[in-house]
VEXVEX-110691 format. One record per residue: x, y, z of N, C-alpha, C, O in turn; residue in one letter. Coordinates in nm, 3 decimals, m for minus. Example, Ala and Ser with C-alpha at 12.3 -4.5 7.8 and 13.67 -1.06 7.14 Angstrom:
2
NODE     n_px     n_py     n_pz    ca_px    ca_py    ca_pz     c_px     c_py     c_pz     o_px     o_py     o_pz  type
NODE    1.319   m0.569    0.780    1.230   m0.450    0.780    1.320   m0.330    0.780    1.424   m0.332    0.846     A
NODE    1.285   m0.225    0.708    1.367   m0.106    0.714    1.290    0.003    0.787    1.341    0.114    0.804     S
% end
This chain:
104
NODE     n_px     n_py     n_pz    ca_px    ca_py    ca_pz     c_px     c_py     c_pz     o_px     o_py     o_pz  type
NODE    6.043    0.285    0.422    5.962    0.212    0.327    5.817    0.262    0.338    5.758    0.260    0.447     X
NODE    5.761    0.304    0.227    5.625    0.358    0.225    5.524    0.245    0.203    5.546    0.153    0.125     X
NODE    5.416    0.255    0.275    5.308    0.158    0.259    5.216    0.211    0.149    5.166    0.323    0.160     X
NODE    5.192    0.133    0.042    5.116    0.184   m0.073    4.970    0.216   m0.043    4.914    0.304   m0.108     X
NODE    4.906    0.150    0.051    4.764    0.172    0.075    4.735    0.290    0.166    4.620    0.329    0.180     X
NODE    4.839    0.349    0.229    4.818    0.461    0.320    4.768    0.584    0.244    4.673    0.648    0.288     X
NODE    4.829    0.617    0.132    4.788    0.732    0.052    4.649    0.716   m0.006    4.579    0.815   m0.029     X
NODE    4.611    0.593   m0.029    4.481    0.565   m0.087    4.368    0.595    0.012    4.258    0.630   m0.030     X
NODE    4.392    0.581    0.141    4.288    0.603    0.243    4.300    0.739    0.309    4.223    0.769    0.401     X
NODE    4.394    0.821    0.265    4.414    0.951    0.329    4.297    1.047    0.304    4.252    1.114    0.396     X
NODE    4.248    1.054    0.183    4.138    1.145    0.150    4.008    1.106    0.220    3.943    1.194    0.277     X
NODE    3.967    0.978    0.220    3.845    0.944    0.294    3.858    0.968    0.444    3.761    1.009    0.508     X
NODE    3.976    0.943    0.500    3.996    0.967    0.643    3.986    1.116    0.674    3.928    1.156    0.775     X
NODE    4.042    1.198    0.588    4.033    1.344    0.606    3.887    1.390    0.596    3.844    1.478    0.671     X
NODE    3.812    1.332    0.502    3.671    1.368    0.487    3.591    1.327    0.610    3.504    1.401    0.655     X
NODE    3.620    1.209    0.666    3.551    1.164    0.786    3.584    1.252    0.906    3.497    1.280    0.988     X
NODE    3.711    1.295    0.918    3.747    1.386    1.028    3.674    1.518    1.014    3.628    1.574    1.113     X
NODE    3.663    1.570    0.891    3.592    1.696    0.868    3.443    1.680    0.899    3.381    1.770    0.955     X
NODE    3.386    1.566    0.864    3.245    1.541    0.893    3.221    1.528    1.043    3.120    1.577    1.094     X
NODE    3.313    1.462    1.114    3.301    1.451    1.260    3.311    1.589    1.325    3.237    1.619    1.418     X
NODE    3.403    1.672    1.275    3.416    1.807    1.329    3.289    1.887    1.305    3.243    1.960    1.393     X
NODE    3.233    1.874    1.186    3.109    1.944    1.154    2.995    1.896    1.245    2.913    1.977    1.288     X
NODE    2.989    1.767    1.273    2.889    1.713    1.363    2.904    1.768    1.504    2.805    1.800    1.570     X
NODE    3.028    1.778    1.552    3.052    1.834    1.686    3.011    1.981    1.691    2.954    2.027    1.790     X
NODE    3.041    2.055    1.584    3.001    2.196    1.579    2.848    2.209    1.579    2.793    2.298    1.643     X
NODE    2.782    2.121    1.507    2.636    2.125    1.502    2.577    2.097    1.639    2.483    2.166    1.681     X
NODE    2.630    1.997    1.710    2.578    1.963    1.843    2.602    2.077    1.940    2.512    2.112    2.017     X
NODE    2.720    2.136    1.939    2.748    2.247    2.031    2.661    2.369    1.998    2.615    2.439    2.088     X
NODE    2.640    2.394    1.870    2.554    2.505    1.829    2.409    2.477    1.866    2.336    2.567    1.906     X
NODE    2.367    2.351    1.853    2.232    2.310    1.887    2.205    2.333    2.036    2.099    2.382    2.074     X
NODE    2.301    2.298    2.119    2.284    2.314    2.264    2.284    2.460    2.305    2.222    2.495    2.405     X
NODE    2.352    2.546    2.229    2.363    2.687    2.266    2.244    2.770    2.217    2.214    2.874    2.276     X
NODE    2.177    2.727    2.111    2.072    2.807    2.048    1.936    2.739    2.062    1.903    2.651    1.983     X
NODE    1.859    2.777    2.161    1.728    2.717    2.180    1.630    2.756    2.069    1.550    2.673    2.026     X
NODE    1.637    2.879    2.024    1.546    2.925    1.919    1.573    2.852    1.789    1.480    2.810    1.720     X
NODE    1.699    2.836    1.756    1.735    2.766    1.633    1.690    2.620    1.639    1.641    2.565    1.540     X
NODE    1.705    2.558    1.754    1.660    2.419    1.770    1.509    2.409    1.756    1.458    2.316    1.693     X
NODE    1.437    2.505    1.814    1.291    2.504    1.804    1.246    2.523    1.659    1.154    2.456    1.614     X
NODE    1.311    2.613    1.586    1.276    2.634    1.445    1.306    2.510    1.362    1.229    2.473    1.273     X
NODE    1.419    2.447    1.391    1.453    2.325    1.317    1.350    2.216    1.343    1.306    2.149    1.250     X
NODE    1.311    2.199    1.469    1.211    2.098    1.501    1.076    2.131    1.436    1.007    2.041    1.387     X
NODE    1.040    2.258    1.434    0.915    2.298    1.371    0.915    2.269    1.222    0.818    2.216    1.168     X
NODE    1.026    2.305    1.154    1.035    2.280    1.010    1.042    2.131    0.979    0.988    2.085    0.878     X
NODE    1.109    2.056    1.065    1.114    1.911    1.045    0.975    1.851    1.062    0.937    1.762    0.986     X
NODE    0.900    1.896    1.161    0.763    1.850    1.181    0.676    1.885    1.062    0.593    1.805    1.018     X
NODE    0.693    2.007    1.008    0.617    2.051    0.891    0.647    1.960    0.771    0.555    1.920    0.699     X
NODE    0.774    1.929    0.751    0.814    1.842    0.640    0.752    1.703    0.656    0.699    1.648    0.559     X
NODE    0.759    1.647    0.775    0.704    1.513    0.798    0.553    1.513    0.776    0.500    1.422    0.712     X
NODE    0.484    1.614    0.828    0.338    1.621    0.809    0.301    1.639    0.662    0.202    1.583    0.616     X
NODE    0.379    1.718    0.589    0.353    1.736    0.446    0.371    1.606    0.369    0.288    1.572    0.285     X
NODE    0.478    1.534    0.398    0.501    1.407    0.331    0.394    1.305    0.367    0.352    1.225    0.283     X
NODE    0.349    1.306    0.492    0.242    1.217    0.534    0.111    1.253    0.462    0.037    1.164    0.420     X
NODE    0.083    1.383    0.448   m0.036    1.426    0.375   m0.032    1.386    0.229   m0.134    1.346    0.173     X
NODE    0.083    1.397    0.167    0.099    1.356    0.027    0.076    1.206    0.014    0.010    1.160   m0.080     X
NODE    0.129    1.129    0.109    0.111    0.983    0.105   m0.036    0.947    0.119   m0.085    0.862    0.045     X
NODE   m0.107    1.009    0.212   m0.250    0.980    0.232   m0.330    1.021    0.108   m0.417    0.946    0.063     X
NODE   m0.300    1.139    0.052   m0.371    1.185   m0.067   m0.346    1.092   m0.185   m0.436    1.066   m0.264     X
NODE   m0.224    1.042   m0.198   m0.194    0.952   m0.310   m0.267    0.820   m0.294   m0.314    0.762   m0.392     X
NODE   m0.278    0.772   m0.170   m0.352    0.647   m0.148   m0.500    0.665   m0.181   m0.563    0.572   m0.232     X
NODE   m0.555    0.783   m0.152   m0.697    0.807   m0.177   m0.723    0.835   m0.325   m0.814    0.776   m0.384     X
NODE   m0.644    0.924   m0.385   m0.671    0.971   m0.521   m0.574    0.920   m0.627   m0.585    0.958   m0.743     X
NODE   m0.479    0.836   m0.591   m0.376    0.790   m0.685   m0.431    0.716   m0.804   m0.386    0.739   m0.917     X
NODE   m0.527    0.629   m0.781   m0.582    0.553   m0.895   m0.658    0.643   m0.990   m0.658    0.621   m1.111     X
NODE   m0.724    0.747   m0.936   m0.797    0.842   m1.022   m0.699    0.920   m1.109   m0.722    0.937   m1.229     X
NODE   m0.590    0.967   m1.048   m0.490    1.044   m1.123   m0.422    0.956   m1.227   m0.401    0.999   m1.341     X
NODE   m0.390    0.834   m1.190   m0.327    0.743   m1.286   m0.421    0.713   m1.402   m0.377    0.704   m1.517     X
NODE   m0.550    0.700   m1.372   m0.647    0.674   m1.478   m0.661    0.789   m1.575   m0.694    0.767   m1.692     X
NODE   m0.637    0.910   m1.531   m0.644    1.025   m1.621   m0.530    1.026   m1.722   m0.549    1.069   m1.836     X
NODE   m0.414    0.980   m1.682   m0.297    0.989   m1.770   m0.268    0.862   m1.847   m0.201    0.868   m1.950     X
NODE   m0.314    0.749   m1.802   m0.293    0.624   m1.872   m0.427    0.569   m1.915   m0.492    0.494   m1.841     X
NODE   m0.469    0.606   m2.036   m0.598    0.562   m2.088   m0.593    0.413   m2.122   m0.489    0.360   m2.162     X
NODE   m0.703    0.348   m2.105   m0.715    0.208   m2.145   m0.764    0.204   m2.288   m0.849    0.283   m2.327     X
NODE   m0.712    0.113   m2.366   m0.759    0.099   m2.503   m0.650    0.047   m2.593   m0.539    0.015   m2.549     X
NODE   m0.684    0.039   m2.722   m0.588   m0.013   m2.819   m0.498    0.099   m2.866   m0.534    0.216   m2.858     X
NODE   m0.385    0.063   m2.916   m0.294    0.162   m2.972   m0.162    0.165   m2.899   m0.111    0.062   m2.855     X
NODE   m0.107    0.284   m2.887    0.026    0.302   m2.832    0.032    0.281   m2.682   m0.057    0.221   m2.622     X
NODE    0.138    0.329   m2.625    0.165    0.308   m2.484    0.054    0.364   m2.395    0.017    0.301   m2.297     X
NODE    0.002    0.480   m2.429   m0.099    0.544   m2.346   m0.238    0.539   m2.407   m0.321    0.624   m2.378     X
NODE   m0.263    0.442   m2.490   m0.398    0.427   m2.543   m0.411    0.466   m2.688   m0.522    0.462   m2.741     X
NODE   m0.305    0.503   m2.753   m0.311    0.531   m2.895   m0.338    0.676   m2.928   m0.382    0.753   m2.844     X
NODE   m0.311    0.711   m3.052   m0.332    0.846   m3.102   m0.408    0.834   m3.233   m0.374    0.750   m3.316     X
NODE   m0.508    0.916   m3.253   m0.578    0.912   m3.383   m0.482    0.944   m3.497   m0.384    1.018   m3.479     X
NODE   m0.510    0.888   m3.615   m0.420    0.903   m3.729   m0.401    1.048   m3.771   m0.289    1.086   m3.806     X
NODE   m0.504    1.128   m3.769   m0.493    1.264   m3.821   m0.439    1.366   m3.724   m0.416    1.481   m3.763     X
NODE   m0.417    1.330   m3.599   m0.381    1.431   m3.500   m0.236    1.474   m3.505   m0.202    1.576   m3.445     X
NODE   m0.149    1.400   m3.572   m0.008    1.436   m3.571    0.032    1.525   m3.690    0.150    1.560   m3.701     X
NODE   m0.060    1.561   m3.777   m0.027    1.650   m3.887   m0.025    1.794   m3.839   m0.113    1.838   m3.765     X
NODE    0.077    1.867   m3.881    0.086    2.007   m3.845    0.001    2.090   m3.940   m0.012    2.055   m4.057     X
NODE   m0.055    2.198   m3.894   m0.127    2.287   m3.984   m0.032    2.345   m4.088    0.090    2.344   m4.070     X
NODE   m0.088    2.395   m4.196   m0.009    2.448   m4.307    0.078    2.565   m4.262    0.192    2.576   m4.306     X
NODE    0.027    2.651   m4.176    0.102    2.771   m4.137    0.223    2.740   m4.050    0.309    2.826   m4.034     X
NODE    0.233    2.618   m3.991    0.348    2.583   m3.908    0.462    2.524   m3.989    0.575    2.519   m3.940     X
NODE    0.438    2.480   m4.111    0.544    2.420   m4.189    0.586    2.517   m4.299    0.506    2.597   m4.348     X
NODE    0.714    2.508   m4.336    0.761    2.595   m4.444    0.718    2.536   m4.579    0.677    2.420   m4.586     X
NODE    0.727    2.614   m4.682    0.680    2.571   m4.813    0.761    2.457   m4.872    0.706    2.379   m4.950     X
NODE    0.890    2.445   m4.839    0.973    2.342   m4.899    0.969    2.211   m4.822    1.014    2.109   m4.874     X
NODE    0.917    2.210   m4.699    0.913    2.087   m4.620    0.783    2.012   m4.647    0.676    2.071   m4.660     X
NODE    0.795    1.881   m4.653    0.674    1.801   m4.666    0.621    1.771   m4.526    0.697    1.761   m4.430     X
NODE    0.491    1.757   m4.516    0.429    1.728   m4.388    0.452    1.582   m4.357    0.420    1.495   m4.438     X
NODE    0.507    1.553   m4.237    0.535    1.416   m4.198    0.430    1.368   m4.099    0.375    1.446   m4.021     X
NODE    0.404    1.241   m4.103    0.312    1.182   m4.007    0.394    1.114   m3.898    0.516    1.105   m3.909     X
NODE    0.328    1.066   m3.796    0.398    1.000   m3.687    0.454    0.865   m3.727    0.534    0.807   m3.653     X
NODE    0.415    0.814   m3.841    0.466    0.685   m3.887    0.599    0.697   m3.958    0.664    0.595   m3.982     X
NODE    0.640    0.815   m3.994    0.765    0.831   m4.069    0.885    0.839   m3.979    0.997    0.853   m4.027     X
% end
Protein backbone atom coordinates (compact mmCIF):
# COMPACT_ATOMS: atom_id res chain seq x y z
CA UNK A 1 0.00 0.00 0.00
CA UNK A 2 1.50 3.32 -1.11
CA UNK A 3 1.36 6.36 1.11
CA UNK A 4 0.09 9.30 -1.01
CA UNK A 5 2.09 12.04 0.74
CA UNK A 6 5.49 10.34 0.30
CA UNK A 7 5.81 11.27 -3.40
CA UNK A 8 4.78 14.81 -2.61
CA UNK A 9 7.75 15.36 -0.26
CA UNK A 10 10.33 13.49 -2.34
CA UNK A 11 11.48 16.47 -4.43
CA UNK A 12 11.95 18.90 -1.50
CA UNK A 13 13.80 16.20 0.47
CA UNK A 14 16.10 15.58 -2.49
CA UNK A 15 16.72 19.33 -2.83
CA UNK A 16 17.56 19.59 0.89
CA UNK A 17 20.00 16.65 0.64
CA UNK A 18 21.68 18.32 -2.35
CA UNK A 19 21.89 21.61 -0.46
CA UNK A 20 23.39 19.87 2.59
CA UNK A 21 25.95 18.15 0.36
CA UNK A 22 26.82 21.48 -1.24
CA UNK A 23 27.24 23.02 2.22
CA UNK A 24 29.58 20.21 3.29
CA UNK A 25 31.62 20.66 0.11
CA UNK A 26 31.85 24.40 0.74
CA UNK A 27 33.05 23.88 4.33
CA UNK A 28 35.67 21.32 3.33
CA UNK A 29 36.85 23.54 0.48
CA UNK A 30 36.91 26.54 2.84
CA UNK A 31 39.13 24.69 5.31
CA UNK A 32 41.51 23.54 2.56
CA UNK A 33 41.95 26.88 0.75
CA UNK A 34 43.28 29.69 2.92
CA UNK A 35 43.71 32.08 -0.01
CA UNK A 36 40.16 31.54 -1.20
CA UNK A 37 38.83 32.13 2.31
CA UNK A 38 40.86 35.33 2.62
CA UNK A 39 39.57 36.62 -0.73
CA UNK A 40 36.01 35.78 0.23
CA UNK A 41 36.37 37.62 3.53
CA UNK A 42 37.94 40.61 1.77
CA UNK A 43 35.15 40.81 -0.80
CA UNK A 44 32.51 40.37 1.88
CA UNK A 45 34.09 43.20 3.89
CA UNK A 46 34.17 45.37 0.75
CA UNK A 47 30.47 44.69 0.13
CA UNK A 48 29.51 45.51 3.72
CA UNK A 49 31.54 48.74 3.71
CA UNK A 50 30.03 49.78 0.37
CA UNK A 51 26.49 49.19 1.62
CA UNK A 52 27.30 51.08 4.82
CA UNK A 53 28.68 53.99 2.78
CA UNK A 54 25.55 54.07 0.63
CA UNK A 55 23.39 54.10 3.75
CA UNK A 56 25.35 56.99 5.30
CA UNK A 57 25.31 58.96 2.03
CA UNK A 58 21.56 58.45 1.67
CA UNK A 59 20.96 59.67 5.21
CA UNK A 60 23.04 62.80 4.52
CA UNK A 61 21.95 63.61 0.95
CA UNK A 62 18.67 61.68 0.56
CA UNK A 63 16.36 64.60 1.16
CA UNK A 64 18.30 66.73 -1.36
CA UNK A 65 18.07 64.02 -4.03
CA UNK A 66 14.39 63.44 -3.34
CA UNK A 67 13.76 67.18 -3.59
CA UNK A 68 15.31 67.27 -7.05
CA UNK A 69 12.98 64.64 -8.45
CA UNK A 70 9.75 65.37 -6.60
CA UNK A 71 8.97 69.05 -7.09
CA UNK A 72 6.51 70.73 -4.80
CA UNK A 73 3.64 72.55 -6.41
CA UNK A 74 0.29 72.24 -8.11
CA UNK A 75 -0.41 69.88 -10.93
CA UNK A 76 0.40 66.25 -11.54
CA UNK A 77 2.17 63.70 -9.43
CA UNK A 78 5.57 65.38 -9.66
CA UNK A 79 4.49 68.99 -9.65
CA UNK A 80 2.72 69.34 -12.97
CA UNK A 81 3.70 69.92 -16.56
CA UNK A 82 3.22 73.13 -18.51
CA UNK A 83 0.46 72.93 -21.12
CA UNK A 84 2.66 73.53 -24.15
CA UNK A 85 5.48 71.15 -23.31
CA UNK A 86 3.84 67.95 -24.52
CA UNK A 87 3.41 69.02 -28.16
CA UNK A 88 5.82 67.42 -30.59
CA UNK A 89 7.62 69.58 -33.12
CA UNK A 90 6.33 69.47 -36.69
CA UNK A 91 9.30 67.46 -37.99
CA UNK A 92 8.61 64.57 -35.54
CA UNK A 93 5.04 63.96 -36.69
CA UNK A 94 3.95 62.67 -40.07
CA UNK A 95 1.73 64.78 -42.30
CA UNK A 96 -1.39 62.63 -41.82
CA UNK A 97 -1.23 62.47 -38.00
CA UNK A 98 -2.75 65.17 -35.87
CA UNK A 99 -0.70 66.52 -32.99
CA UNK A 100 -2.05 65.20 -29.69
CA UNK A 101 -1.75 66.84 -26.32
CA UNK A 102 -1.30 65.10 -23.00
CA UNK A 103 -5.00 65.55 -22.29
CA UNK A 104 -6.11 63.27 -25.12
